[in-house]
LUMVO-119656 format. One record per residue (C-alpha): residue in three letters; x, y, z. Coordinates in steps of 0.5 Angstrom, whole numbers, plus 2048, in hexadecimal, padded with zeros to 3 digits. Layout:
<nodes>
ALAXYZ...
</nodes>
This chain:
<nodes>
UNK92265780EUNK91B659811UNK91B65F816UNK91965C81DUNK916661820UNK90F661823UNK90D668823UNK90866C827UNK90166D824UNK903675824UNK909675820UNK909678819UNK90F674817UNK90D66E813UNK910667813UNK91566580DUNK91A66080CUNK92166280FUNK925660808UNK92365C802UNK92865A7FDUNK92D65F800UNK9346607FCUNK93965A7FDUNK93E65F7FFUNK94165E806UNK947663805UNK94566A805UNK93E669808UNK93D66F80CUNK93D66F814UNK93C674819UNK93C675821UNK939679826UNK939680827UNK93D68382DUNK93B689832UNK93B68F82EUNK93A694833UNK932694832UNK93068F838UNK92C69283DUNK92E692844UNK92A68E84AUNK92A687847UNK92A68284CUNK93067F84EUNK92E67884FUNK92967384BUNK92267484EUNK91F66E852UNK91C66884EUNK91466984EUNK910664853UNK91065D850UNK91665E84CUNK91B65884CUNK92165984FUNK92765984AUNK92B653849UNK93365384AUNK933653842UNK92E658840UNK93065D83CUNK92F66483DUNK92D66A839UNK931670838UNK933675833UNK92C677832UNK92B67C82CUNK925680829UNK924682822UNK92B67F822UNK92E684827UNK93068482EUNK92B688832UNK92968D82DUNK92669382FUNK92269782AUNK920692825UNK919692821UNK91868B81FUNK912689821UNK913682822UNK91B681823UNK91E67A822UNK921677828UNK927673829UNK92B67082EUNK93166B82FUNK932665833UNK937663838UNK93965D83CUNK93B65E843UNK943660844UNK94765A844UNK942655840UNK94564F83DUNK94464E835UNK93E64A834UNK93D64582EUNK93764782CUNK93564F82BUNK932652831UNK92C65582EUNK92665982FUNK92065682FUNK91B65C831UNK91B663833UNK917668837UNK91766F836UNK91467483BUNK91467C839UNK91268183EUNK91268983FUNK916688846UNK91B683848UNK91768284FUNK91167F84BUNK91667984AUNK916678852UNK90F678852UNK90E67384CUNK90A678849UNK90D67A842UNK90867F83FUNK90A680838UNK90B678836UNK90C671839UNK90D66D833UNK90C667837UNK910661836UNK91266082EUNK91565A82BUNK91B65C827UNK92265C826UNK923663823UNK927668828UNK92766E823UNK92267281EUNK91C670823UNK917676821UNK914679827UNK90D677828UNK90A67B82EUNK90668182EUNK90868782BUNK90D68B82EUNK90B69282FUNK91069882DUNK91569A832UNK914693836UNK91A68F839UNK918688838UNK91C68383CUNK91D67C83AUNK91F67583CUNK92066E83AUNK92066783CUNK921661838UNK920659839UNK926655837UNK92564D835UNK92564B83CUNK91E64F83DUNK921653842UNK92065B842UNK926660842UNK926665847UNK92366C844UNK928670841UNK92A677843UNK92567B841UNK92767F83AUNK923685837UNK921689831UNK91E690832UNK91969382CUNK91A69A82AUNK91569F827UNK91169A822UNK90D69F81FUNK90D6A681CUNK9086A7821UNK90D6A6827UNK9116AC824UNK90F6B2827UNK9166B5825UNK9166B981FUNK91C6BA81AUNK9206C081BUNK9256C4817UNK92A6CA818UNK9276D0814UNK92E6D1811UNK92E6CA80EUNK9276CA80CUNK9286D0807UNK9266CE800UNK92C6CD7FBUNK92B6D17F5UNK92F6D37EEUNK9316DA7EFUNK9326DD7E8UNK9386E27E8UNK9356E87E5UNK93A6EC7E1UNK9376F37E4UNK9316F57E9UNK92B6F57E4UNK9256F97E3UNK91F6F57DFUNK9186F37DFUNK9196EC7DCUNK91E6E77DEUNK91F6E17D9UNK9236DB7DBUNK9256D67D5UNK9276CF7D7UNK92C6CC7D2UNK92E6C67D6UNK92B6C17DBUNK92E6BD7E0UNK92D6B67E0UNK9266B37E2UNK9256AF7E8UNK9256A87E4UNK92B6A47E3UNK9306A67DEUNK92F6A07DAUNK9286A07DBUNK9256A17D4UNK91E6A07D6UNK91E6A57DCUNK9236AA7D9UNK91F6B07D8UNK9226B67D8UNK91E6BC7DAUNK91F6C37DEUNK91C6C37E5UNK91C6CA7E9UNK9196CB7F0UNK91A6D37F0UNK91D6D97EDUNK91F6DF7F1UNK9216E67EFUNK9246EA7F5UNK9276F17F6UNK92D6F17FBUNK92A6F87FDUNK9236F57FFUNK9256EF803UNK9206E9804UNK91C6EC7FEUNK91A6E77F8UNK9196EC7F2UNK9166E67EEUNK9116E37F4UNK90A6E37F0UNK90D6E57E9UNK90A6E27E3UNK90E6DD7E0UNK90E6DB7D8UNK9116D47D6UNK9136D27CFUNK9126CB7D1UNK90E6C87D7UNK90C6C17D9UNK9066C47DEUNK9036C07E3UNK8FE6C47E7UNK8FF6C57EEUNK9066C27EDUNK90A6C57E7UNK9096CB7E4UNK90D6D17E2UNK9096D67E7UNK90C6D17EDUNK9136D47EBUNK9116DB7EFUNK90C6D87F4UNK9126DA7FAUNK9126D27FBUNK91A6D07FBUNK9196C97FCUNK9166C37F8UNK9156BE7FCUNK90E6BF7FDUNK9096C17F7UNK9096C67F4UNK9106C47F2UNK9126CA7EDUNK9136CA7E5UNK9146C47E1UNK9166C47D9UNK9146BE7D4UNK9186B87D4UNK91E6B97CFUNK9226B57CBUNK9296B77CEUNK92C6BB7D4UNK92F6C07CFUNK9296C47CCUNK92D6CA7C9UNK9296C97C3UNK9226CA7C6UNK9236CD7CDUNK91E6CE7D2UNK91D6D57D3UNK9196D87DAUNK9176DF7D9UNK9156E37E0UNK9116E97E0UNK9136ED7E6UNK90D6F27E5UNK9116F87E5UNK9186FA7E3UNK91C6F87EAUNK9246F87EBUNK9276F27EEUNK92E6EF7EEUNK92C6E77EFUNK9286E27ECUNK9286DB7EFUNK9256D57ECUNK9236CF7F1UNK9246C87EEUNK9216C27F2UNK9266C37F8UNK9216BF7FDUNK91F6BA7F8UNK9256B67F6UNK9256AF7F2UNK9266A97F6UNK92D6AA7F5UNK92E6B07F8UNK92E6B47F2UNK92B6BB7F0UNK9276B97EAUNK9246BD7E4UNK9286C37E6UNK92A6C97E1UNK9316C77DFUNK9326CD7DBUNK92E6D37DAUNK92E6DB7D9UNK92A6E17DCUNK9286E67D7UNK9246EC7D9UNK91F6F17D5UNK91A6F67D6UNK9156F37D1UNK9136EC7D0UNK9146EC7C9UNK91C6EE7CAUNK9216EF7C8UNK9246EC7CEUNK92B6ED7D1UNK92F6E87D4UNK9316EA7DBUNK9346E37DEUNK9366DC7DCUNK9376D67E0UNK93B6D17DCUNK93B6C97DDUNK9416C97E1UNK9406CF7E5UNK9416CE7EDUNK93E6CD7F1UNK93A6C77EEUNK9336C57F1UNK9336C17F8UNK9356BA7F5UNK93C6BD7F4UNK93E6C37F7UNK93A6C97FAUNK93B6CE7FFUNK93A6CC807UNK93A6CF80DUNK9406D1811UNK93F6CA815UNK93B6C4817UNK9356C581CUNK9356C4823UNK92E6C3826UNK92C6C382EUNK9266C3833UNK9266C583AUNK9216C183EUNK9206BF846UNK9206B9849UNK91B6B984FUNK91B6B2853UNK91E6AB853UNK9206A984CUNK91E6A184BUNK9216A1844UNK9226A683EUNK9236A5836UNK9256A9831UNK9226A882AUNK9266AB825UNK9286AB81DUNK92A6B0818UNK92B6B2811UNK9326B2812UNK9366AF818UNK9346B181FUNK9396B1825UNK9346B282BUNK9366B4832UNK9326B5839UNK9356BA83EUNK93B6BA83AUNK93C6B283AUNK93C6AE834UNK9356AA833UNK9386A4830UNK93F6A182EUNK93C6A0827UNK93F6A4822UNK93D6A681BUNK9366A581CUNK9316A4819UNK93369F814UNK9336A080DUNK92D69E809UNK9286A0804UNK9266A6807UNK9216A8803UNK91D6A1805UNK9206A180CUNK9246A3811UNK92669F818UNK9256A381EUNK9296A1824UNK9276A082CUNK92C6A2831UNK92B6A0838UNK92D6A783CUNK92A6A5842UNK9306A6846UNK9326AD842UNK92C6B1845UNK92C6B484CUNK9276B8850UNK9266BF84EUNK9286C2848UNK92B6BE842UNK92D6BF83BUNK92C6BA834UNK9316BC82FUNK9326BA828UNK9376BB823UNK9366B981BUNK93A6B8816UNK9396B780FUNK93B6AF80EUNK9396AC808UNK9336B0808UNK9366B6805UNK93C6B5801UNK93F6BC7FEUNK9446C17FDUNK9446C87FEUNK9486CE7FBUNK94C6CE801UNK94D6C7800UNK94C6C67F9UNK9516C07F7UNK9506BB7FDUNK9506B47FBUNK9496B17F9UNK9476AA7F7UNK93F6AB7F7UNK93C6B27F7UNK9356B17FBUNK9326B87FDUNK92B6B5800UNK92A6BB804UNK92D6BF80AUNK92E6BC811UNK9286BB815UNK9276B881CUNK9216B481FUNK9226B2827UNK91D6B082CUNK91F6AF833UNK91A6AB838UNK91B6AB83FUNK9176A6844UNK9176A884BUNK9166A3850UNK90F6A3852UNK90D6A384AUNK90D6AA848UNK9106AC842UNK9146B283EUNK9156B3837UNK91A6B8834UNK91A6B882DUNK91D6BC827UNK9186C2825UNK9196C9824UNK91B6CA82BUNK9226C782AUNK9286CC829UNK92D6CB824UNK9336CF821UNK9396CD81DUNK93F6C9821UNK9466C8820UNK9466C381AUNK9476C7814UNK9476C280EUNK9456BB80EUNK9456B7808UNK9446AF808UNK94A6AE804UNK94F6B4804UNK94F6B580BUNK94D6BA811UNK94F6C1813UNK94F6C381BUNK9506CA81DUNK9516C9825UNK9506D1826UNK9496D0824UNK9486CB82AUNK9436CD82FUNK9456CA835UNK93F6C7839UNK93A6C8833UNK9376C2835UNK9366C383CUNK9316C6841UNK9336CE842UNK9366CF83BUNK9356D6838UNK9316D4832UNK92F6DC831UNK9326DC82AUNK92F6D6828UNK9296D5823UNK9226D1824UNK9226CB820UNK91F6CB819UNK9196C6818UNK91B6C1813UNK9186BC80FUNK91A6B480FUNK9206B380BUNK91C6B1805UNK9146B1805UNK9146A9806UNK91A6A880AUNK9186A3810UNK91C6A3817UNK91D69C818UNK92169981FUNK92769681FUNK92969081BUNK93068E81CUNK935690821UNK938697820UNK93F69981EUNK94469A824UNK94B69B826UNK94E694827UNK955695827UNK95B69A828UNK96169A824UNK96769E827UNK96C6A2822UNK97269E821UNK9766A381DUNK9776AA81CUNK97B6AD816UNK97C6B4813UNK97D6B380BUNK97D6BB80BUNK97D6C180FUNK9776C2813UNK9746BB810UNK9736B5815UNK9716AE813UNK96E6AA818UNK96E6A2817UNK96969E81BUNK96C698819UNK966695815UNK961697810UNK95A697813UNK95469C813UNK9516A1818UNK9546A781BUNK95B6AA81CUNK95B6AE823UNK9606B3824UNK9636B782AUNK9666BD829UNK9686C482CUNK9686CB828UNK9666D2828UNK95F6D4826UNK95E6D481FUNK9636CE81DUNK9606CA818UNK9626C3818UNK9616BF812UNK9606B7812UNK9616B380CUNK95F6AB80CUNK9626A6808UNK96469F807UNK96B6A0803UNK9716A4803UNK9746A87FDUNK97C6A77FCUNK97D6AD800UNK9796AA806UNK9736AF805UNK96C6AC805UNK96A6A97FFUNK9626AA7FEUNK9626A67F7UNK95F6A07FAUNK9596A47FEUNK9576AA7FAUNK95A6B17FAUNK95A6B67FDUNK9576B3804UNK9596B780AUNK9576B9811UNK9586C0814UNK9586C281BUNK9596CA81DUNK95C6CA824UNK9586CE829UNK95F6CF82DUNK95D6CD833UNK9626C8835UNK9626C1833UNK95C6BF82EUNK95A6B882CUNK9566B7826UNK9536B2821UNK94E6B281BUNK9476B181DUNK9436B1817UNK9486AD812UNK94C6A8812UNK9536A680FUNK9576A080CUNK95E6A180EUNK96469E811UNK9686A5810UNK9666AC812UNK96A6B280FUNK9696B8814UNK96B6BF812UNK96B6C5816UNK96D6C381DUNK9726C7820UNK9766C1823UNK9766BA821UNK9716B5824UNK9736B0829UNK9716A9828UNK96D6AA82EUNK9696AF82BUNK9666AB825UNK9626A5825UNK95D6A2820UNK9566A1823UNK95369B81FUNK94C69A81DUNK94769581AUNK94069281BUNK94168F822UNK93F688820UNK942683825UNK94867E823UNK945677820UNK94C67481FUNK953673820UNK95967081CUNK96066F81DUNK96666A81AUNK96D66981BUNK96E66D814UNK96F674815UNK96E67580EUNK96767280EUNK966676815UNK96867D811UNK96367B80CUNK95D67A811UNK95F681814UNK95F68580EUNK95868280CUNK955683812UNK95868A813UNK95568C80CUNK94E68880EUNK94E68D814UNK950693811UNK94A69280CUNK945690811UNK941696812UNK93A697812UNK93A69480BUNK940690809UNK944694805UNK9496927FFUNK94E697802UNK94E69C808UNK9516A2804UNK9506A37FDUNK9496A07FCUNK94669F803UNK94069B7FFUNK93C695800UNK93F6917FAUNK93B68B7FAUNK9416867F6UNK9446857FDUNK93E684801UNK93C67F7FCUNK94267C7FAUNK94667C800UNK94267C806UNK945676809UNK94B67A80BUNK94767E80FUNK942679812UNK948675814UNK94A67A819UNK94467E81BUNK93D67D81CUNK939681817UNK93267E818UNK92F68481AUNK934688815UNK93268480FUNK92B685810UNK92C68C80FUNK93168B809UNK92B687806UNK92668D808UNK92B692804UNK92B68D7FEUNK92368D7FEUNK9226947FEUNK9276957F9UNK9236917F4UNK9216947EEUNK9196947ECUNK91C68F7E6UNK91F68A7EBUNK92668D7EAUNK92B68D7F0UNK9306927EFUNK9386907F1UNK9376957F7UNK9326957FDUNK93069A7FFUNK93169D7F8UNK9346A37FAUNK9386A47F4UNK9356A37EDUNK93969F7E8UNK93869D7E1UNK9396977DDUNK93D6917E0UNK93E6957E6UNK9376957E8UNK93568F7E5UNK9386887E6UNK9356827E9UNK93B6807EDUNK93A6867F1UNK9326877F1UNK93267F7F2UNK9336817F9UNK92C6827FAUNK92B67A7F9UNK9326787FCUNK93267C803UNK92B67A805UNK92D672804UNK933673807UNK93067680DUNK92B67080DUNK93166B80DUNK93566E812UNK930671817UNK92966D815UNK926674813UNK920672810UNK91C678811UNK92167C80DUNK921677807UNK91A677807UNK91967F807UNK91E67F801UNK91C67A7FDUNK91767F7F9UNK91D6837F7UNK92167D7F5UNK91C67B7F0UNK91C6827EDUNK9236827EDUNK92467B7E9UNK91E67D7E5UNK9226847E3UNK9286807E1UNK92467B7DDUNK9216817D9UNK9286837D7UNK92B67C7D5UNK92C6797CEUNK92B6727CDUNK92B6717D4UNK9326747D5UNK93367B7D8UNK9386807D6UNK93B6877D9UNK93E6887DFUNK94568A7E2UNK9476837E1UNK94C6807E6UNK94E6867E9UNK9556877EBUNK9586817E7UNK95F6817E5UNK95E67B7E0UNK96167C7DAUNK95C6777D7UNK95667B7D7UNK94F6787D9UNK94967A7D5UNK94467F7D9UNK93E67B7D6UNK9416757DAUNK9426797E0UNK93B67B7E0UNK9386757DEUNK93B6727E4UNK9386767E8UNK9316757E5UNK93266E7E6UNK93466E7EDUNK92E6737EFUNK92966E7EBUNK92C6687EFUNK92C66C7F5UNK92566E7F4UNK9226677F3UNK9256657F9UNK92266B7FDUNK91B66A7FAUNK91C6637FCUNK91D665803UNK91766A803UNK913664801UNK9126687FAUNK9126617F6UNK9106647EFUNK91566A7F0UNK91A6647F2UNK9196607EBUNK9196667E7UNK91F6697EAUNK9236627E9UNK9216627E2UNK9236697E1UNK92A6677E4UNK92A6607E0UNK9296647D9UNK92E6697DBUNK9336637DCUNK9316607D5UNK9336677D2UNK9396687D6UNK93C6627D4UNK93A6637CDUNK93D6697CCUNK9446687D0UNK9456617D2UNK94B65D7CEUNK94A6567D0UNK9516547CDUNK9556597D0UNK9516587D7UNK9516607D7UNK94C6667D6UNK94C66C7D2UNK95366E7D2UNK9566697D7UNK95766F7DCUNK95766D7E3UNK9516717E4UNK94D66E7DFUNK94E6677E1UNK94D6697E9UNK94766C7E7UNK9446667E3UNK9466617E8UNK9436667EEUNK93C6677EBUNK93B65F7E9UNK93C6607E1UNK94165B7E0UNK93E6547DFUNK93F64F7E4UNK94364B7DFUNK9486507DEUNK9496547E5UNK94F6507E7UNK9526527E0UNK9506597E1UNK95365A7E8UNK9596577E6UNK95A65C7E0UNK9596617E5UNK95E65F7EAUNK96365E7E4UNK9626657E3UNK9636677EAUNK96A6637EAUNK96C6667E3UNK96B66D7E6UNK97066B7ECUNK96A6697F1UNK9676707F0UNK9606727EEUNK95F6787EAUNK9576787EAUNK95467E7ECUNK94E67F7F2UNK94967B7EEUNK94E6757ECUNK9526757F3UNK94C6727F8UNK94A66D7F2UNK95166A7F1UNK95266A7F9UNK94B6667FAUNK94C6627F4UNK9536607F7UNK95065F7FEUNK94A65B7FCUNK94F6567F8UNK9536557FEUNK9596597FBUNK95B65D801UNK96265B7FFUNK9616607F9UNK95E6657FDUNK964665802UNK9696667FCUNK96566C7F9UNK96566F800UNK96D66D802UNK96F6727FCUNK9726787FDUNK97367A7F6UNK96E67E7F1UNK96867D7F1UNK96767A7F8UNK96567C7FFUNK96C67B801UNK96E6807FCUNK96A685800UNK96D683807UNK974683804UNK97468A801UNK97168D807UNK96968D807UNK96668D80EUNK95F68C80BUNK95D689805UNK95D68D7FEUNK95868D7F9UNK95D68A7F4UNK9626857F4UNK96868A7F3UNK96768D7FAUNK96B6927FCUNK96E6937F5UNK9686957F2UNK96369C7F3UNK95D6977F4UNK95A6987FBUNK95E694801UNK958693805UNK95468E801UNK951688803UNK94E6857FCUNK9546807FBUNK95367E803UNK950677801UNK956673803UNK95467580BUNK94E67080BUNK95366B809UNK95766C810UNK951669814UNK94D66580FUNK95366280BUNK959662810UNK955662816UNK95065D813UNK94A660816UNK944660811UNK93D65E811UNK93A65880DUNK93665A806UNK92F659809UNK93165C810UNK92E663812UNK931668817UNK937662818UNK93265D81BUNK936658818UNK93D659818UNK943656814UNK94A657817UNK94F655812UNK956659813UNK95B65980DUNK96265780FUNK96665A80AUNK96D65C808UNK97265E80DUNK96C660812UNK96D65D819UNK96766081DUNK96166481CUNK95C666821UNK95566981FUNK94E66A822UNK94866C81FUNK94266F823UNK93C66C820UNK93466D822UNK935666826UNK93B669829UNK943669828UNK946663824UNK94D662825UNK95265E821UNK95A65E822UNK95F65A820UNK967659821UNK96C65581DUNK972652821UNK97664E81CUNK97264881AUNK96C64981FUNK96664E81FUNK962650825UNK95B653823UNK956656828UNK94F658826UNK94A65B82AUNK94265A828UNK93D65E82CUNK93665B82EUNK93065A829UNK935658823UNK937652820UNK93E65281DUNK94264D819UNK94A64E81AUNK94F64C815UNK95664A818UNK95B64B812UNK960645812UNK96564780DUNK96964B812UNK96A644816UNK96B63F811UNK96463F80DUNK96263880DUNK967636812UNK96563B817UNK96263981EUNK95D63E821UNK95B63F828UNK954641829UNK95164382FUNK94B63F832UNK94464082FUNK947642828UNK94463D823UNK94863B81DUNK94463C817UNK94963A811UNK95063A810UNK95563A80AUNK95C63C808UNK95B643809UNK95664480FUNK953641815UNK94C644815UNK94864481CUNK94164681EUNK94264A825UNK93D64D82AUNK93D65382EUNK944655832UNK94B656830UNK94E65082DUNK95664E82CUNK95964A827UNK960648825UNK96264481FUNK96964181FUNK96D63C81BUNK96C63581D
</nodes>
């Protein structure tokens, strides 16, 4: 199918076919919908469509109307920096329009873009007028007008022509607004708090004050280098130190080693960058040259047999009581670790360079605090920043552009600048950090005003301190201190502008948040609250000036918004309060979710309340943190001023229960609630049925999808909070069937590409905050998401730009995998993770499945992109993998693969390994194994979606129904029956110590709308332009009601069975074609009589189904025995 869009001459997106040789799959073909309002829309949009331009034909009574306009896959996005955003819309018929036999289709469109909505009234769009463009596509249309400058609101509208040649009315104008597009647009500078900007050093504890001329540092053990643990090529241990200081407490501020001569027994000198003399040049930083001292590369981190010695000549005998060695604290590795630091060292002194040297101090390998990546000292609290300014005149609009190294919470005149939380999103901050654009027009007033910002650590700086040495941490990441960049731009009526930008004139102090660990929790001391600190007139006499600071990393770029923000989307009230022991209260919120616990309390000043979140309870009724990591807790110190309400701001938790310690009295139910957080992706689908178990399974899967839909798709909202790519690549349909993730998906792909290594490897997590090794870092079913997710976005949303831009990364990844193969088979990896089959599946089989799947998908993608030679090459590779796979694993006589496990046979069928003549036999083997297991699947997260796809492709929805109906282990129903309120990581559910809020086993979710609802697209379709509605009526289900919002509009499928009659209703949006299959078995099969509405064209009929071609509208069919 060729992409039927005539592009304007200045569009930079080339034509390419929509699809070529797409997968035969109809089940688990990913879909999506339209983003709803995110609180980001600007005010002042016209409430009615602008009048048609002169000469426009009047709209006919059947003319479709464009609506649901989106730019960059978002509704009215503000602060984007995409130069040519894609434009999309839906089509709607007039209210009450009857269904029509032929689809109501768009034949052409016209887009106009202007810098004001009033320009449309005068027929003068100043940015772009596409003219009439022949084409049916309503999605992913590249903007083809003049470049939209920074800080500019672009209004746009569209009208369409249908098959009757009548033009529609113009749509209500929508908009997008650009942010700051180039570095030159920023006048703001990064700032920090001087206490947080202090360098981190290793202080060697001396046995006593010393007096000597010569100080010798002997290093016998090195911290690991910046490379991956199993990177044998780049694993190059060496010592790197930025500075050594010698101090005397009697002479504060004096570095006795400044300018001292340094002699090293080993040095890898690079003039201007690395040399022993740079150890005493007074420069404690190592981000810019000269960096400091480095040794030669050693064979191992243990260098006790040949230690490095550094001897400082202080010039004269002096007294001192402290020696501090500064590692590269401000130049962490890509995983936020301090590389090449001295892990074990001694300090010796002498009055003669020849010695003898006397031991004066020792730092051992396990002494605390560690370097910043694990544990370090920190100031008493996180920083606040504030800036007073004056507004003089009538404000037209005001925008706050803001980002942080960490998490920012901004206010203007004491009022929150946004409803978004936990910003900026999690990215590879060494490459880019998103900035937010907030419309703060209504927060300003004439006269004195104040901008206030509090910064938290977030995932940017994860560490413990000596005061909090054991809070739970999954991944240590010390990328640097919290920093802020903000630029408030005010445009007055009349055109005058004013900018308030971060610089050293801003004031800063330490606030009330005394500890924040992304995993382990947050502490807040309400006695430290400075009321009104972010309002005009506040007393900031004790505050300091902000410190000028560099960007988070030398190459860090600031980028605009790419996806909806995280917001509060729901509130769960407390449903029970118990007291398992004196003074301990456990609050039950009824369901397991992710977000913030909010507690209202009273008590004397200094009362410390400790809150422990968890998913389970112990036998004694206390919170059990065995599934979440431990200890995780928040603490709140009361101010004693009456009623106090608090929730965390810079961390979040996954929990059902919160154990509260330290309250003077038991909390009431009304005193506690859960504020549910997730990325504000709009709802895209719905499902309900007559079966309460199915409805419950749908609910727990959806809850786990929501609980992990943060700025990255995490695996769990507590123990790891990492962007594991397995569920993203293997179970994405569980998300796309319920939420519109078009923009969000682009952000996920961007993270994957940025995480790709130079050799083409894509790690198991993206962004790669945590460094894993071996199979936990290298698995093709994880890393293959860089191929599968862009392909899924293309099939679901028609997102050709993402497919095209990611194609080079896909090719590099497949080449990387090819280099690891033996005889066209790939080994390694984690296997079928979380399988409970007693018959094992070879890891080489599981990895080779991924390898074949990626090669075949890439061949199809190459065809779509017009890369014909690549398509042939990748298809040949897929064929070669198939040949090798079958030679290694296929047992034709037994109609089985390898060990005969469910996973082995499901993967072979799913990837197309099975020869056509044997496919039915292998499928029968798979089904027989399910039946033999009591209608249970024991597959893990790789085998599960494959098995469901295979069964659905074969029309064996009865088998899937039987699997879904089980309540014994292992099954979804077992989780529901044993009390799970969200999907667990493992089939054992509440009976295990695994996470109780994982979505990786959520593949069944798509079957609810794609199988039972029957809403899919045909194999050659893109963006659901050609629908197939074929509901499965199975088991004792009596009704199903499902919807799915596609880029074309909402598709509906509902059916109800009453005795031997079946009523089926299908809704088809404009601009699509649809094939509807009416199941006949419930109504007597070949003896069934179908009542079809006028206009439905019967295509074929057999004993199982009657298949109709239907057009736009809502269609109602009935089937009953003759």
